[in-house]
mmJSON file of the N, C-alpha and C atoms, coordinates in Angstrom:
{"data_MODEL":{"atom_site":{
"group_PDB":["ATOM","ATOM","ATOM","ATOM","ATOM","ATOM","ATOM","ATOM","ATOM","ATOM","ATOM","ATOM","ATOM","ATOM","ATOM","ATOM","ATOM","ATOM","ATOM","ATOM","ATOM","ATOM","ATOM","ATOM","ATOM","ATOM","ATOM","ATOM","ATOM","ATOM","ATOM","ATOM","ATOM","ATOM","ATOM","ATOM","ATOM","ATOM","ATOM","ATOM","ATOM","ATOM","ATOM","ATOM","ATOM","ATOM","ATOM","ATOM","ATOM","ATOM","ATOM","ATOM","ATOM","ATOM","ATOM","ATOM","ATOM","ATOM","ATOM","ATOM","ATOM","ATOM","ATOM","ATOM","ATOM","ATOM","ATOM","ATOM","ATOM","ATOM","ATOM","ATOM","ATOM","ATOM","ATOM","ATOM","ATOM","ATOM","ATOM","ATOM","ATOM","ATOM","ATOM","ATOM","ATOM","ATOM","ATOM","ATOM","ATOM","ATOM","ATOM","ATOM","ATOM","ATOM","ATOM","ATOM","ATOM","ATOM","ATOM","ATOM","ATOM","ATOM","ATOM","ATOM","ATOM","ATOM","ATOM","ATOM","ATOM","ATOM","ATOM","ATOM","ATOM","ATOM","ATOM","ATOM","ATOM","ATOM","ATOM","ATOM","ATOM","ATOM","ATOM","ATOM","ATOM","ATOM","ATOM","ATOM","ATOM","ATOM","ATOM","ATOM","ATOM","ATOM","ATOM","ATOM","ATOM","ATOM","ATOM","ATOM","ATOM","ATOM","ATOM","ATOM","ATOM","ATOM","ATOM","ATOM","ATOM","ATOM","ATOM","ATOM","ATOM","ATOM","ATOM","ATOM","ATOM","ATOM","ATOM","ATOM","ATOM","ATOM","ATOM","ATOM","ATOM","ATOM","ATOM","ATOM"],
"id":[1,2,3,4,5,6,7,8,9,10,11,12,13,14,15,16,17,18,19,20,21,22,23,24,25,26,27,28,29,30,31,32,33,34,35,36,37,38,39,40,41,42,43,44,45,46,47,48,49,50,51,52,53,54,55,56,57,58,59,60,61,62,63,64,65,66,67,68,69,70,71,72,73,74,75,76,77,78,79,80,81,82,83,84,85,86,87,88,89,90,91,92,93,94,95,96,97,98,99,100,101,102,103,104,105,106,107,108,109,110,111,112,113,114,115,116,117,118,119,120,121,122,123,124,125,126,127,128,129,130,131,132,133,134,135,136,137,138,139,140,141,142,143,144,145,146,147,148,149,150,151,152,153,154,155,156,157,158,159,160,161,162,163,164,165,166,167,168],
"type_symbol":["N","C","C","N","C","C","N","C","C","N","C","C","N","C","C","N","C","C","N","C","C","N","C","C","N","C","C","N","C","C","N","C","C","N","C","C","N","C","C","N","C","C","N","C","C","N","C","C","N","C","C","N","C","C","N","C","C","N","C","C","N","C","C","N","C","C","N","C","C","N","C","C","N","C","C","N","C","C","N","C","C","N","C","C","N","C","C","N","C","C","N","C","C","N","C","C","N","C","C","N","C","C","N","C","C","N","C","C","N","C","C","N","C","C","N","C","C","N","C","C","N","C","C","N","C","C","N","C","C","N","C","C","N","C","C","N","C","C","N","C","C","N","C","C","N","C","C","N","C","C","N","C","C","N","C","C","N","C","C","N","C","C","N","C","C","N","C","C"],
"label_atom_id":["N","CA","C","N","CA","C","N","CA","C","N","CA","C","N","CA","C","N","CA","C","N","CA","C","N","CA","C","N","CA","C","N","CA","C","N","CA","C","N","CA","C","N","CA","C","N","CA","C","N","CA","C","N","CA","C","N","CA","C","N","CA","C","N","CA","C","N","CA","C","N","CA","C","N","CA","C","N","CA","C","N","CA","C","N","CA","C","N","CA","C","N","CA","C","N","CA","C","N","CA","C","N","CA","C","N","CA","C","N","CA","C","N","CA","C","N","CA","C","N","CA","C","N","CA","C","N","CA","C","N","CA","C","N","CA","C","N","CA","C","N","CA","C","N","CA","C","N","CA","C","N","CA","C","N","CA","C","N","CA","C","N","CA","C","N","CA","C","N","CA","C","N","CA","C","N","CA","C","N","CA","C","N","CA","C","N","CA","C","N","CA","C","N","CA","C"],
"label_alt_id":[null,null,null,null,null,null,null,null,null,null,null,null,null,null,null,null,null,null,null,null,null,null,null,null,null,null,null,null,null,null,null,null,null,null,null,null,null,null,null,null,null,null,null,null,null,null,null,null,null,null,null,null,null,null,null,null,null,null,null,null,null,null,null,null,null,null,null,null,null,null,null,null,null,null,null,null,null,null,null,null,null,null,null,null,null,null,null,null,null,null,null,null,null,null,null,null,null,null,null,null,null,null,null,null,null,null,null,null,null,null,null,null,null,null,null,null,null,null,null,null,null,null,null,null,null,null,null,null,null,null,null,null,null,null,null,null,null,null,null,null,null,null,null,null,null,null,null,null,null,null,null,null,null,null,null,null,null,null,null,null,null,null,null,null,null,null,null,null],
"label_comp_id":["MET","MET","MET","LYS","LYS","LYS","ARG","ARG","ARG","LYS","LYS","LYS","ILE","ILE","ILE","PHE","PHE","PHE","SER","SER","SER","LYS","LYS","LYS","LEU","LEU","LEU","GLY","GLY","GLY","LYS","LYS","LYS","TRP","TRP","TRP","GLY","GLY","GLY","PRO","PRO","PRO","ILE","ILE","ILE","VAL","VAL","VAL","GLY","GLY","GLY","GLY","GLY","GLY","ILE","ILE","ILE","TRP","TRP","TRP","LEU","LEU","LEU","ALA","ALA","ALA","SER","SER","SER","HIS","HIS","HIS","ILE","ILE","ILE","ILE","ILE","ILE","VAL","VAL","VAL","PRO","PRO","PRO","LEU","LEU","LEU","ALA","ALA","ALA","LEU","LEU","LEU","LEU","LEU","LEU","LYS","LYS","LYS","ILE","ILE","ILE","PRO","PRO","PRO","ALA","ALA","ALA","PHE","PHE","PHE","GLN","GLN","GLN","LYS","LYS","LYS","ILE","ILE","ILE","LEU","LEU","LEU","ILE","ILE","ILE","SER","SER","SER","LEU","LEU","LEU","GLY","GLY","GLY","ASN","ASN","ASN","LYS","LYS","LYS","LEU","LEU","LEU","PRO","PRO","PRO","PHE","PHE","PHE","ASP","ASP","ASP","ILE","ILE","ILE","SER","SER","SER","GLY","GLY","GLY","ILE","ILE","ILE","GLY","GLY","GLY"],
"label_asym_id":["A","A","A","A","A","A","A","A","A","A","A","A","A","A","A","A","A","A","A","A","A","A","A","A","A","A","A","A","A","A","A","A","A","A","A","A","A","A","A","A","A","A","A","A","A","A","A","A","A","A","A","A","A","A","A","A","A","A","A","A","A","A","A","A","A","A","A","A","A","A","A","A","A","A","A","A","A","A","A","A","A","A","A","A","A","A","A","A","A","A","A","A","A","A","A","A","A","A","A","A","A","A","A","A","A","A","A","A","A","A","A","A","A","A","A","A","A","A","A","A","A","A","A","A","A","A","A","A","A","A","A","A","A","A","A","A","A","A","A","A","A","A","A","A","A","A","A","A","A","A","A","A","A","A","A","A","A","A","A","A","A","A","A","A","A","A","A","A"],
"label_entity_id":["1","1","1","1","1","1","1","1","1","1","1","1","1","1","1","1","1","1","1","1","1","1","1","1","1","1","1","1","1","1","1","1","1","1","1","1","1","1","1","1","1","1","1","1","1","1","1","1","1","1","1","1","1","1","1","1","1","1","1","1","1","1","1","1","1","1","1","1","1","1","1","1","1","1","1","1","1","1","1","1","1","1","1","1","1","1","1","1","1","1","1","1","1","1","1","1","1","1","1","1","1","1","1","1","1","1","1","1","1","1","1","1","1","1","1","1","1","1","1","1","1","1","1","1","1","1","1","1","1","1","1","1","1","1","1","1","1","1","1","1","1","1","1","1","1","1","1","1","1","1","1","1","1","1","1","1","1","1","1","1","1","1","1","1","1","1","1","1"],
"label_seq_id":[1,1,1,2,2,2,3,3,3,4,4,4,5,5,5,6,6,6,7,7,7,8,8,8,9,9,9,10,10,10,11,11,11,12,12,12,13,13,13,14,14,14,15,15,15,16,16,16,17,17,17,18,18,18,19,19,19,20,20,20,21,21,21,22,22,22,23,23,23,24,24,24,25,25,25,26,26,26,27,27,27,28,28,28,29,29,29,30,30,30,31,31,31,32,32,32,33,33,33,34,34,34,35,35,35,36,36,36,37,37,37,38,38,38,39,39,39,40,40,40,41,41,41,42,42,42,43,43,43,44,44,44,45,45,45,46,46,46,47,47,47,48,48,48,49,49,49,50,50,50,51,51,51,52,52,52,53,53,53,54,54,54,55,55,55,56,56,56],
"pdbx_PDB_ins_code":[null,null,null,null,null,null,null,null,null,null,null,null,null,null,null,null,null,null,null,null,null,null,null,null,null,null,null,null,null,null,null,null,null,null,null,null,null,null,null,null,null,null,null,null,null,null,null,null,null,null,null,null,null,null,null,null,null,null,null,null,null,null,null,null,null,null,null,null,null,null,null,null,null,null,null,null,null,null,null,null,null,null,null,null,null,null,null,null,null,null,null,null,null,null,null,null,null,null,null,null,null,null,null,null,null,null,null,null,null,null,null,null,null,null,null,null,null,null,null,null,null,null,null,null,null,null,null,null,null,null,null,null,null,null,null,null,null,null,null,null,null,null,null,null,null,null,null,null,null,null,null,null,null,null,null,null,null,null,null,null,null,null,null,null,null,null,null,null],
"Cartn_x":[0.852,0.002,0.873,1.891,2.832,3.505,3.873,4.727,3.888,2.588,1.774,1.682,1.613,1.52,2.815,4.01,5.21,5.547,5.067,5.232,4.483,3.265,2.468,3.15,3.89,4.538,5.756,6.282,7.365,8.589,9.105,10.216,9.989,8.734,8.445,8.492,8.542,8.576,9.67,10.925,11.991,11.737,11.273,11.038,9.98,8.843,7.782,8.23,8.981,9.611,10.517,11.258,12.189,11.515,10.479,9.64,8.932,8.427,7.697,8.653,9.873,10.884,11.307,11.488,11.904,10.75,9.588,8.479,8.072,8.33,7.798,8.853,10.139,11.268,12.216,12.845,13.933,13.591,12.443,12.009,11.659,10.927,10.529,11.77,12.785,14.015,14.764,14.782,15.467,14.782,13.58,12.745,13.126,13.229,13.488,14.815,15.783,17.104,16.946,15.827,15.76,15.307,15.987,15.621,14.26,13.897,12.508,11.422,11.65,10.625,10.58,11.66,11.687,10.883,11.016,10.348,8.834,8.439,6.994,6.48,7.14,6.765,6.599,7.563,7.52,6.337,6.011,4.893,3.614,3.509,2.344,2.1,3.231,3.248,2.72,3.111,2.731,1.254,0.567,-0.887,-1.723,-1.197,-2.078,-2.656,-3.946,-4.582,-4.175,-3.408,-3.008,-1.558,-1.074,0.388,0.841,1.881,2.452,3.77,4.045,5.292,6.422,7.482,8.59,8.654,7.608,7.609,7.601,8.652,8.686,8.418],
"Cartn_y":[-1.232,0.031,1.313,1.246,2.424,2.681,1.598,1.7,2.311,2.017,2.724,4.134,4.598,6.086,6.741,6.137,6.742,6.666,5.61,5.392,6.449,6.875,7.817,9.24,9.567,10.698,10.836,9.731,9.777,10.603,11.528,12.227,13.247,13.588,14.48,13.682,12.381,11.633,11.991,12.107,12.506,13.965,14.824,16.233,16.283,15.614,15.549,14.906,13.935,13.258,14.188,14.839,15.779,16.95,17.45,18.533,17.953,16.771,16.186,16.088,15.506,15.328,16.565,17.638,18.885,19.505,19.418,20.11,19.271,18.022,17.183,16.842,16.878,16.465,17.532,18.031,18.954,20.347,20.971,22.227,22.297,21.28,21.301,21.016,20.13,19.976,21.277,21.981,23.319,24.26,24.34,25.335,25.014,23.726,23.362,23.939,24.39,24.839,26.335,27.003,28.449,28.724,29.515,29.829,30.341,31.331,32.02,30.974,29.952,28.943,28.043,27.728,26.88,27.509,28.911,29.539,29.526,29.59,29.596,28.17,27.087,25.816,25.567,26.14,25.996,26.694,27.899,28.648,27.923,27.448,26.679,25.4,24.694,23.514,23.793,25.015,25.307,25.686,26.025,26.441,25.218,24.049,22.878,22.435,22.13,21.696,20.282,19.521,18.24,17.951,16.982,16.788,15.822,16.196,15.309,14.841,13.523,13.112,13.559,13.93,14.346,15.805,16.51,17.977,18.664,19.444,20.307,19.524],
"Cartn_z":[0.02,0.007,0.042,0.868,0.984,-0.364,-0.928,-2.201,-3.286,-3.342,-4.33,-4.184,-2.905,-2.742,-3.165,-2.736,-3.068,-4.624,-5.212,-6.682,-7.486,-6.865,-7.547,-7.515,-6.485,-6.291,-7.33,-7.807,-8.758,-8.263,-9.014,-8.694,-7.518,-7.22,-6.141,-4.79,-4.777,-3.508,-2.479,-2.932,-2.079,-1.545,-2.423,-1.99,-0.978,-1.202,-0.186,1.062,1.013,2.209,2.954,2.243,3.002,3.606,2.938,3.528,4.841,4.749,5.881,7.048,6.799,7.742,8.435,7.619,8.239,9.029,8.585,9.257,10.593,10.62,11.752,12.724,12.321,13.278,13.477,12.354,12.455,13.019,12.551,13.061,14.607,14.984,16.437,17.379,16.962,17.689,17.785,16.608,16.537,17.485,17.512,18.315,19.861,20.172,21.57,22.059,21.197,21.679,21.881,21.51,21.683,23.098,23.983,25.243,25.433,24.536,24.676,24.462,23.546,23.268,24.49,25.081,26.339,27.425,27.594,28.688,28.362,27.146,26.76,27.133,26.758,27.107,28.495,29.303,30.827,31.373,30.873,31.433,30.991,29.831,29.435,30.325,30.587,31.44,32.863,33.361,34.676,34.733,33.702,33.619,33.532,33.183,32.953,34.29,34.369,35.627,36.079,35.298,35.702,35.63,36.149,36.257,35.142,34.299,33.34,33.843,34.001,34.563,33.599,34.047,33.317,32.995,33.361,33.06,34.463,34.744,35.905,37.148],
"occupancy":[1.0,1.0,1.0,1.0,1.0,1.0,1.0,1.0,1.0,1.0,1.0,1.0,1.0,1.0,1.0,1.0,1.0,1.0,1.0,1.0,1.0,1.0,1.0,1.0,1.0,1.0,1.0,1.0,1.0,1.0,1.0,1.0,1.0,1.0,1.0,1.0,1.0,1.0,1.0,1.0,1.0,1.0,1.0,1.0,1.0,1.0,1.0,1.0,1.0,1.0,1.0,1.0,1.0,1.0,1.0,1.0,1.0,1.0,1.0,1.0,1.0,1.0,1.0,1.0,1.0,1.0,1.0,1.0,1.0,1.0,1.0,1.0,1.0,1.0,1.0,1.0,1.0,1.0,1.0,1.0,1.0,1.0,1.0,1.0,1.0,1.0,1.0,1.0,1.0,1.0,1.0,1.0,1.0,1.0,1.0,1.0,1.0,1.0,1.0,1.0,1.0,1.0,1.0,1.0,1.0,1.0,1.0,1.0,1.0,1.0,1.0,1.0,1.0,1.0,1.0,1.0,1.0,1.0,1.0,1.0,1.0,1.0,1.0,1.0,1.0,1.0,1.0,1.0,1.0,1.0,1.0,1.0,1.0,1.0,1.0,1.0,1.0,1.0,1.0,1.0,1.0,1.0,1.0,1.0,1.0,1.0,1.0,1.0,1.0,1.0,1.0,1.0,1.0,1.0,1.0,1.0,1.0,1.0,1.0,1.0,1.0,1.0,1.0,1.0,1.0,1.0,1.0,1.0],
"B_iso_or_equiv":[0.0,0.0,0.0,0.0,0.0,0.0,0.0,0.0,0.0,0.0,0.0,0.0,0.0,0.0,0.0,0.0,0.0,0.0,0.0,0.0,0.0,0.0,0.0,0.0,0.0,0.0,0.0,0.0,0.0,0.0,0.0,0.0,0.0,0.0,0.0,0.0,0.0,0.0,0.0,0.0,0.0,0.0,0.0,0.0,0.0,0.0,0.0,0.0,0.0,0.0,0.0,0.0,0.0,0.0,0.0,0.0,0.0,0.0,0.0,0.0,0.0,0.0,0.0,0.0,0.0,0.0,0.0,0.0,0.0,0.0,0.0,0.0,0.0,0.0,0.0,0.0,0.0,0.0,0.0,0.0,0.0,0.0,0.0,0.0,0.0,0.0,0.0,0.0,0.0,0.0,0.0,0.0,0.0,0.0,0.0,0.0,0.0,0.0,0.0,0.0,0.0,0.0,0.0,0.0,0.0,0.0,0.0,0.0,0.0,0.0,0.0,0.0,0.0,0.0,0.0,0.0,0.0,0.0,0.0,0.0,0.0,0.0,0.0,0.0,0.0,0.0,0.0,0.0,0.0,0.0,0.0,0.0,0.0,0.0,0.0,0.0,0.0,0.0,0.0,0.0,0.0,0.0,0.0,0.0,0.0,0.0,0.0,0.0,0.0,0.0,0.0,0.0,0.0,0.0,0.0,0.0,0.0,0.0,0.0,0.0,0.0,0.0,0.0,0.0,0.0,0.0,0.0,0.0],
"pdbx_formal_charge":[null,null,null,null,null,null,null,null,null,null,null,null,null,null,null,null,null,null,null,null,null,null,null,null,null,null,null,null,null,null,null,null,null,null,null,null,null,null,null,null,null,null,null,null,null,null,null,null,null,null,null,null,null,null,null,null,null,null,null,null,null,null,null,null,null,null,null,null,null,null,null,null,null,null,null,null,null,null,null,null,null,null,null,null,null,null,null,null,null,null,null,null,null,null,null,null,null,null,null,null,null,null,null,null,null,null,null,null,null,null,null,null,null,null,null,null,null,null,null,null,null,null,null,null,null,null,null,null,null,null,null,null,null,null,null,null,null,null,null,null,null,null,null,null,null,null,null,null,null,null,null,null,null,null,null,null,null,null,null,null,null,null,null,null,null,null,null,null],
"auth_seq_id":[1,1,1,2,2,2,3,3,3,4,4,4,5,5,5,6,6,6,7,7,7,8,8,8,9,9,9,10,10,10,11,11,11,12,12,12,13,13,13,14,14,14,15,15,15,16,16,16,17,17,17,18,18,18,19,19,19,20,20,20,21,21,21,22,22,22,23,23,23,24,24,24,25,25,25,26,26,26,27,27,27,28,28,28,29,29,29,30,30,30,31,31,31,32,32,32,33,33,33,34,34,34,35,35,35,36,36,36,37,37,37,38,38,38,39,39,39,40,40,40,41,41,41,42,42,42,43,43,43,44,44,44,45,45,45,46,46,46,47,47,47,48,48,48,49,49,49,50,50,50,51,51,51,52,52,52,53,53,53,54,54,54,55,55,55,56,56,56],
"auth_comp_id":["MET","MET","MET","LYS","LYS","LYS","ARG","ARG","ARG","LYS","LYS","LYS","ILE","ILE","ILE","PHE","PHE","PHE","SER","SER","SER","LYS","LYS","LYS","LEU","LEU","LEU","GLY","GLY","GLY","LYS","LYS","LYS","TRP","TRP","TRP","GLY","GLY","GLY","PRO","PRO","PRO","ILE","ILE","ILE","VAL","VAL","VAL","GLY","GLY","GLY","GLY","GLY","GLY","ILE","ILE","ILE","TRP","TRP","TRP","LEU","LEU","LEU","ALA","ALA","ALA","SER","SER","SER","HIS","HIS","HIS","ILE","ILE","ILE","ILE","ILE","ILE","VAL","VAL","VAL","PRO","PRO","PRO","LEU","LEU","LEU","ALA","ALA","ALA","LEU","LEU","LEU","LEU","LEU","LEU","LYS","LYS","LYS","ILE","ILE","ILE","PRO","PRO","PRO","ALA","ALA","ALA","PHE","PHE","PHE","GLN","GLN","GLN","LYS","LYS","LYS","ILE","ILE","ILE","LEU","LEU","LEU","ILE","ILE","ILE","SER","SER","SER","LEU","LEU","LEU","GLY","GLY","GLY","ASN","ASN","ASN","LYS","LYS","LYS","LEU","LEU","LEU","PRO","PRO","PRO","PHE","PHE","PHE","ASP","ASP","ASP","ILE","ILE","ILE","SER","SER","SER","GLY","GLY","GLY","ILE","ILE","ILE","GLY","GLY","GLY"],
"auth_asym_id":["A","A","A","A","A","A","A","A","A","A","A","A","A","A","A","A","A","A","A","A","A","A","A","A","A","A","A","A","A","A","A","A","A","A","A","A","A","A","A","A","A","A","A","A","A","A","A","A","A","A","A","A","A","A","A","A","A","A","A","A","A","A","A","A","A","A","A","A","A","A","A","A","A","A","A","A","A","A","A","A","A","A","A","A","A","A","A","A","A","A","A","A","A","A","A","A","A","A","A","A","A","A","A","A","A","A","A","A","A","A","A","A","A","A","A","A","A","A","A","A","A","A","A","A","A","A","A","A","A","A","A","A","A","A","A","A","A","A","A","A","A","A","A","A","A","A","A","A","A","A","A","A","A","A","A","A","A","A","A","A","A","A","A","A","A","A","A","A"],
"auth_atom_id":["N","CA","C","N","CA","C","N","CA","C","N","CA","C","N","CA","C","N","CA","C","N","CA","C","N","CA","C","N","CA","C","N","CA","C","N","CA","C","N","CA","C","N","CA","C","N","CA","C","N","CA","C","N","CA","C","N","CA","C","N","CA","C","N","CA","C","N","CA","C","N","CA","C","N","CA","C","N","CA","C","N","CA","C","N","CA","C","N","CA","C","N","CA","C","N","CA","C","N","CA","C","N","CA","C","N","CA","C","N","CA","C","N","CA","C","N","CA","C","N","CA","C","N","CA","C","N","CA","C","N","CA","C","N","CA","C","N","CA","C","N","CA","C","N","CA","C","N","CA","C","N","CA","C","N","CA","C","N","CA","C","N","CA","C","N","CA","C","N","CA","C","N","CA","C","N","CA","C","N","CA","C","N","CA","C","N","CA","C","N","CA","C","N","CA","C"],
"pdbx_PDB_model_num":[1,1,1,1,1,1,1,1,1,1,1,1,1,1,1,1,1,1,1,1,1,1,1,1,1,1,1,1,1,1,1,1,1,1,1,1,1,1,1,1,1,1,1,1,1,1,1,1,1,1,1,1,1,1,1,1,1,1,1,1,1,1,1,1,1,1,1,1,1,1,1,1,1,1,1,1,1,1,1,1,1,1,1,1,1,1,1,1,1,1,1,1,1,1,1,1,1,1,1,1,1,1,1,1,1,1,1,1,1,1,1,1,1,1,1,1,1,1,1,1,1,1,1,1,1,1,1,1,1,1,1,1,1,1,1,1,1,1,1,1,1,1,1,1,1,1,1,1,1,1,1,1,1,1,1,1,1,1,1,1,1,1,1,1,1,1,1,1]
}}}
């Protein structure tokens, strides 16, 4: 099933795959290294009404 989807994309397959990889993995990991973004995540985590293990 998956091969049919990728074969339909033809030469665009690697491009679409690269865009997906960048938007779902590389960009979020890069954002986590920015101190301002870390502060935003911490402040949002403190506002949650329930406890998530591993956060704060």
